[in-house]
C-alpha positions in Angstrom: -11.6 -5.4 -11.7 -8.1 -5.2 -12.7 -8.6 -1.6 -13.7 -10.2 -0.8 -9.7 -6.6 -2.2 -8.4 -5.1 0.2 -10.6 -7.2 3.2 -9.9 -6.7 2.5 -6.0 -3.0 2.2 -6.5 -3.0 5.9 -8.7 -4.8 7.2 -6.0 -2.8 6.3 -3.2 0.7 7.3 -5.5 -1.2 10.6 -6.1 -2.8 11.0 -2.3 1.1 10.0 -1.0 2.6 12.6 -3.2 0.6 15.8 -2.4 0.8 14.5 1.7 4.7 14.6 0.8 4.5 18.2 -0.8 2.3 19.1 2.1 4.4 18.1 4.6 7.5 19.5 2.6 5.8 23.0 2.4 3.2 23.3 5.0 4.3 21.1 8.5 7.9 21.6 8.0 7.3 24.7 9.5 5.0 23.2 12.0 5.4 20.2 13.2 8.9 19.5 15.5 11.4 17.2 13.6 10.3 14.0 14.9 6.8 14.4 14.2 7.7 15.5 10.9 9.9 12.8 10.3 7.1 10.4 11.5 4.8 12.0 9.0 7.6 11.7 6.2 7.5 7.7 7.6 3.9 7.2 6.6 4.1 9.1 3.1 7.1 6.9 1.8 5.0 3.6 2.7 2.3 4.5 1.0 3.6 5.5 -2.4 6.0 1.9 -1.9 2.5 0.5 -1.4 0.2 2.1 -4.0 3.9 0.6 -6.5 3.3 -2.7 -5.3 -0.4 -1.9 -5.6 0.4 -2.0 -9.7 2.7 -4.8 -9.4 -0.5 -6.8 -7.6 -2.7 -5.6 -10.2 -0.4 -6.9 -12.8 -0.1 -10.3 -11.2 -3.9 -10.5 -11.3 -4.4 -9.9 -14.9 -1.6 -12.3 -16.2 -1.9 -15.0 -13.3 -5.5 -14.7 -11.8 -5.6 -15.6 -8.1 -7.2 -15.5 -4.8 -3.5 -14.7 -3.0 -3.1 -12.0 -5.6 -6.5 -10.3 -5.0 -5.7 -10.6 -1.1 -2.4 -9.5 -1.2 -4.3 -6.0 -3.0 -6.3 -6.4 0.4 -4.2 -6.6 2.8 -2.3 -3.9 1.2 -4.8 -1.3 1.1 -5.8 -2.1 4.7 -1.8 -1.9 5.7 -1.7 1.2 4.2 -5.1 2.7 5.9 -3.7 1.2 9.1 0.0 2.0 9.0 0.4 5.1 7.1 -3.0 6.5 8.3 -2.4 5.9 12.4 1.0 7.7 11.6 -0.8 10.6 9.9 -2.8 10.8 13.1 -0.5 10.5 15.6 1.9 13.3 14.2 -1.1 15.7 13.0 -3.4 15.8 15.7 -1.1 13.3 18.7 -3.7 10.6 19.3 -1.7 8.3 20.6 -4.9 5.4 20.9 -3.5 5.1 17.5 -0.2 3.8 19.0 -1.3 0.2 19.0 -2.8 0.2 15.7 0.3 1.4 13.8 1.9 -2.6 14.3 -1.5 -3.9 13.2 -1.1 -1.7 9.5 2.5 -3.4 9.2 1.4 -7.3 10.1 -1.4 -6.1 6.8 1.8 -4.7 4.2 4.0 -7.4 5.1 1.2 -10.2 4.8 0.3 -8.3 1.6 4.0 -9.2 0.6 3.6 -12.7 1.3 0.8 -13.2 -1.0 2.0 -11.0 -3.5 5.3 -13.2 -4.1 2.7 -16.4 -3.5 0.8 -15.0 -6.3 3.7 -14.3 -8.6 5.6 -18.2 -7.6 2.3 -19.9 -8.9 3.1 -21.6 -11.7 0.9 -20.6 -14.4 -2.3 -21.8 -15.9 -2.3 -24.6 -18.4 -3.2 -23.1 -21.7 -6.2 -24.9 -23.5 -4.7 -26.6 -26.4 -6.3 -24.7 -29.1 -4.2 -21.6 -27.7 -1.3 -23.3 -29.0 -1.7 -24.0 -32.3 
């Protein structure tokens, strides 16, 4: 299960680098500056949360909990909704995506809150046989 979360994190990292390069080399000549800036915000937040997904996977491996798993779920949903809606707005001017962006932002914030909760929980007690 942890490997899948690392794979999702890596895929998002790869995609954000590819989209960043696409923005810098292709879109720079085709989009007005405000739309290009918005696109870059989507790329940046996708990368931040790819790294946060790695942290969530690590927390899942050392302190498995529903909170850690939900942190990953909310971060993936946030990436799709937040960054995805920004990409749609910047590239296709799909105005109907405007209300989706803040929902994605709330998902990202919930992901961070759950990650903090999962990381701050006390470590599970080890059985006496493991201490010897």
